N, C-alpha and C positions, 0 to 999 in steps of 0.2 A: 785261534778260536777259543772261546771261553769254555772251560770244562766245569761240570758241576762240582768237581773236586776242588776247584779254585775258590769256592765260597768261603767267607770269613767265619771265624768262630762264632757260635750262636749263643744267645742268652738262654738261661734255663726257662722252661715252660712255666706258665702261670699255674698256681696250685690252689687258688681260692675257689669258692663256690662249690658245686657238686664234685664229689671225689671220683676219680677215674677208677674203674674196676681193675685196669691193668696200668700200673704206674709207669712214669717216665716216657721216653720216646716211643716205645712200643704201644703204650696206651693212646698217645696222641695220634699215631699213625692209624691205629684201629678206628678211632673216632672219625678221622678223615675218610678212610675207606668206606665205613658204614654210612657216613654222611653223603658221599657221592653216590653210593648205591641207592640210598633212600631217595635222593634227588631224581635219579633215573627211573626208579619204580614209580614215583609220584607222577612224573611227566608221561612216561610210556604206558604204564598199566593203569594208573589212576586217572589219566587224562586231565590232571590238575594244571591250571594255568601256570606257565613257567614263573611268572612274577611271584605268585603265592608259594609255589614250590621252593624257589630259591630263598625267599624270605623265611619260610618255616624251617627249612633245613639249616639256614644260617643260625637261627635261634637255638635249634636243637643241638647243633654242633658246638656252639659256644657254651651252652650249659653243661653238655657232656664233657667238654674239655676243661672245665673248671672255672669258667668266667662267672662272676656273680650277676644277679639280676640288675644291680645298680650299674655295673660296667656295660651291660648290654643296652639297657634302656634309659639310664640316667635316673635322676630323682624327681619327685613331684615338684620340688622347689626350683628345679632347673638351675642348679649351681653352675659355676664357670666350667666345670668339667663336662665335655660333650660326650654323649654315649657313643659306643661303637656303631650302632645302627644309624644314628644321625650323621656321624662323621663319614661313614662309608657311603651312605646314600647321597648326602649333600656334596661330598668331595668330588664324586664322579659326575653328578648331574650338573654341578656348577660349570663344568667344562663342556659336557656333551649336549645338554638339552638345548642350549642356544644354537649350537651349530646344526643339530638335527632339524630344529624348527625353521631356521633360515633356509637351509638346503631344501627342505620339503616344499616350502612356499615357492622357491625358485623353480624347482622341477615342475610344480603345478602350472605356473605361468607358461613355461615352455611347452608343456603338454597341451593345454587348452588353446593356446595361440596357434597351434599347428606347426610348431617348430620342428617336431619329429618328422612329419611328412615331408617338409621342405628339405631337411637334412638327408633323408633316405633317397628322395627323388633326385636330388642333385648328385649324390654319390653314385647312384645307379647310372645316371647319364655319363658321369665322369669316367667310371670304370668300364662301362659297356656291358652288353648282355653276357658275354663270355665270362666276365669277372664279377658277375652279380653276387655270388656267394661272398666274395671278399668285400664288396660294397656293404652287404648286410652286416658283416663282421665289424667293419669300421663304424657303421651306424650304431651298433650295439655298444662299442667302446665310448664313442663321443656322447651319445644320448644317455648312456648309463651313468655318466659322472654325476649329474645332478638328480637323476630319477631312480627311484627304488626298482628293484628287479621285477616285482610283479606288475608294477605300473608300466614298465618298459615292454613287457610281454603283451599287455592289454593294448597298448597304443600301436605297437609295431607288428603284431601278428597279421593284420590284414595286408600289410605290405609283403610279408612272406608268402601269404596265400597267392597274391597276384603274381609274384615272381615265379613261383613254382607252377602255377597254372599256365602261364605264358610259355614256359620252357618245356613243360610236360615231364620234367624230371622229378625225382624224389624230393619231397618237402624238406627232408633232413639236410639236403645239400644247402638249403638257404636258412633253415631254422637253427641248426647247430652253430654256425659261425656267429649268428646274432646272439644266441644264448651264451656263447663263450664270452663275447664282449660284455654283455650285461653282468654275467657272473663275476668276471675279473674285476670290473670296477666296483661291484658290490662288496667283494672280499678285500680288495687291496687299497682302495682310494677313498679319502674323505670327499664329501661329507657323509658318507654312509656310516651307519651306527657302529659296526664292528671295529674298523680301524680307528675311528674317533674315540670309542670307549677304551680301546687298548692303549692309545696314545695318552689318554688321561690317567690311566692306572700306572703306566710306566713313567709318566712325566716327560714325554718326548714332544718336542715342538712339532706341530702339524706339518710344517714345511718339510721336515725330514721324512715324515710318513708319506707325504705326496711324492717326494723325490724317489724314495725307495719303492713306493708302490708302482711308479712308472717303470723304474729300472727292473724290478722283478716281474711286474705284470705283463709288460709288452712281450718279452720272450715266451712267457707262459701262454699267453693267448695265441701267439703264433703256433706253438706246439698244438694247442687245442684246435686251431683252424686246420692244421694238417690232418688231424684225426677226423675232423668234420668232413673234409674232402674225401677221405678214404671210406668212411662209413656211409656217406651220402651216395657213393657210386655202387655200393654193395648191398644196400638195404633199401628197397623201394617202399616208400609210404606215400600214398596218394594224398591230394589236397582234400581235407575234410569239408564236404559240401555243406553239412549242417552248421559247422563253425563259420564258414564263409557267410552263410545267410544270417546267422546270429550276429556276426560282426557288423554286417550292414545294418541290421535292425537296431543294434546297440548304438552304432554311430549316428543313425538317424534320430534315435531317441535322445541321445546326448545333445545333438545339435538343436533339437526342438526345445529341450530344457534350457539350453544356453540362450536361445533366442527369447524364451519367455522371461528369463531372469536378467537379460541384458548382458550376458557374458559371452555371446557368440563372437568368434573371431571376425574382425573387419574384413572387407573384401580385399583390401590392400595386402598383397602377399608378404610373407616374412622372407627376408633375404638370408642366404646361408652365412654371409659375413656377420650379420647381426646375431645369429644363433651362436656362432663360434666365439664372437666377442663376449657375449654374456657368460658362456660356459668357461671360457679361458681366463677372464678377468680375475676371479678369486684365486685360481691356481697360480697365475703369474705374480700377483701381489704377495701371496704367502711365501712363494719361493724366493722372491726378491728380499723379503724381510729375513728369511733364514740365511741366505748367502751374505747379506749385509752384516749380520751378527758375527759371521766368521771372518769376512774379508776386510771389514772396515773398523777402524778405531772409533771409540765413542765420539760422536759429532752430531750436528744438527741434521745432516743428510741421513745418517743412520737412524736417528730418532724418528724422522719423518717416514722412512721406509718401514721401520718396525711398527709404527702406528697404523699405516695403511695396510700393512701385511698381516696385522693381527687377524686371526680367523673371523672374529666377530665383525670387525670393520670391513674386511674384504668381502665377506658374504653379504653384508648389508649393502655395500656398493653395488654388487652384482644384482641383488634383488631390486634395488632402485632403478638400475639400468633396464632390467626386464620390465618393471612397471611402466617405464616411459617408452622404451623402444618397441615393446610388444603389445603394450596396452594403450596408454594415453595417446601416443602418436598415431595409433591406428584406430582411434575413435572409441576406445573403452571408457566407460565412466569410472569414477573413483569407487562407486558402490560395487561395480562389477569386479574390480581388482580386490576389494575387501572380501567379497563373497567367495571368490576362488581361493584366496589365501586362507581364509578361515576354514573352509571345507577341507582343504588339504591337510590341516593339522589334526583332524579327528582320528585318522587311522594310526598316528604315530604315538598315541598315549601308551599303548602296549609296549612298544619298543623302548620308550624312555623308562618305563617302570622296570622292565627286565634288566636294562643296563644298570639302573640304580640298585636293584637287588643284587646284581653281580658285584657291585661295589661293596655292598654290605657283606657279602660272602667273603670277599677278599680281606676286608677289615677284621672280620671275626677270625679268619685263619691266622692273621698276623697277631692280633691282640691276645689270642688264646695260647700262642706258642706252637700251633700246628704247623705254621709256615716254617718256623725254625727247625722243627722236627723233620719236615719234608726235605729241607735243605741239607740237614745232616745225613739223611738217608741217601739222597742223590750224590752226596760226596763220595760214597763208596761205589756208586755205579760207574763213574768215570766217563759217562757219555757227554758229549757237548750239550750245553744248555739249549742251543737252538734245535737240536734233534729231539731232546726231551719235550720241548715246547710243542713241536709239530706232532709228536706221537700222542701226547696227552690230548691235544685238540682233536686229532683224528679219532681217538677212542670215544671222546664225548660226542663228537659229531655223528659217528656211525650209530652210537647207542641211542641217542635221543632225537636227532634230526635237525635241531635248530642251530644254525650257524652262529647267531648272536649269543645264545646260551653257551655254546662251546667256546667262543672267544672270551667272554667275560669270566667264565669259570676258570679257564686255563690261565688267563692273565693273573687272576688272584693267586693261583698256585705258583706261577713262575716268577712273579715280581720279586719275592724274597730271595730267589736264587741269584739275582743279579745286583741286589742292593750292596753298596759298599765296594763294588768292583771298579768304580771310576770308568765305566764304559762310555764310549762316545755316543752322542745322540744317533749317529748313523748306525752304529752297531745295535743299539736298542731297537731302532726302527726295523732292522733286519729280523730281529727276534719276533717283533710284532708281525712281520710278513710271514714268518714261519707259522705262527699261531693262526693267522688269517687263512693261509694255504690249507692248514689242517682242517679248518672249519667248513670247507666245501668238499671234502673227500667223500667220494662214493655216495652221492645223493640217491636214496632209495625210498622204499614205501613209507617210511616214517617221516619223510620230509615233505612239507607242503609244496615245495618247488617241483618235486617229482610229479605230483598229480596235476599241477598247473601246466607243466610242459606236455604231459600226456593228453590232457583235455584240450588245450588250445590248438595243438597241432595234429590231433587225431591219431596218436601213436599208441599201439597196444602196450600193455604193461611189459611184456617180454621184450619188445623192440625198444621201449624206453630204457630198460636196463642195459641193452646192448649199445644204445647211442648216448643218451643223456648221462646215465650213471658213469659210464666209462669216460665220457667227455670231462665230467667234473673231477674224476680221478686223475686224468692226464693233467688238467689245469692245476690241481693240488700238488701233485708230485713235481711237476716242472717248476712251480713257484717255490717249493721248498729247496729243490736242487740249486736254483739260481741264488736264493737267499743264503743257503749254506756255503756255496762257493764264494760269494762276496764277503761273507763273514770271516773268511780266512785271511783276507787282505785289508779289511776295514776295522 
């Protein structure tokens, strides 16, 4: 396992621009600490949009650490030298924005076509009434791969209501496994923005992130399902009648809007095999490309596999499959497909900008010498880097609530600790898993997901803390334990 003390000798910090009040490493660490504190204050107390907060703090930290205005912003003449802000933003978004965009459109087609209902209904029949909670959990995992967490709740909540009402048992018994599956895929698997952004910052192939996400995520979600079964039997929460009625009204309104715009699903039902084919295609292609780069010598076959397994190509193929199999073949017009795709991209602007600002923050930490100072300090701590990564992510998550902010900020701090160590792609992917696991620790009242869960499933704040908050903690700790254990042998 890599220790922070194994980091290479660091270069001296930059000294141009504004002067530090405290010289040397101590001054840089002070700037870093004050910068992170300012970021948390702006987001938590000031309610400032995270993109604006990250960008503003990045500029303030850079100037305070000694960077010049030219280094931060470039020159009016736009010389060959690229500014830190431009390189930080462009470097990460060049990798992340395309993947998030393609993944979002893919998820929207699956959602509007009724693929989620088909998936859950088939799994419920397959597992039977007694294993309905497990069916909900598997639904969350499979449907959560291409769909954002909040969209998954919106689409699948009515199915949870129906299962709980039919059985007369606590809604927690069905909601918690579903939420565990959605949360696991959101934290550990591409094309979700957290793991994709971290992969870009660490320079890790997405195939390794998918592989380690599955290896770490599956045991973690099983542990979370075990807790779901335990708390579901001990804490009764009835089905929220108002949410059931609202869900039916919302579903009817959406259906009417879809009929009016020509995007309503065709009468021809979606098959489970079609849904699994579309979801599984990009994962298989990307993994094949990753394995071919390790197992095969340079050849035409390897080049073909790497081409089709590139995330941009693999997701494009999956999206085109969805367009045809879920849309055109079932009577959708091209205009309908364009409408659904375009509408799905509107909510992701905030995510893309936050990820980009996180890239700026990381570039400023590196360019100013703060990252080197942090590496020097962690040398003396002697803790494994994977543990430090998880702890930093946990602190940022608990303090400000956003998993995406926790991931991109932590990655910016941790990347310099592993540079020059000649670590394998698999080991770096496990460090990403540790960061991702920390980003979902102890969801509470400063996290939008906390209130979404409480609202959609009619759970009181106190019971949400007992169920959802603990569930997220179990998922986080289990994910870190699996990742740390694997890092000992990989």
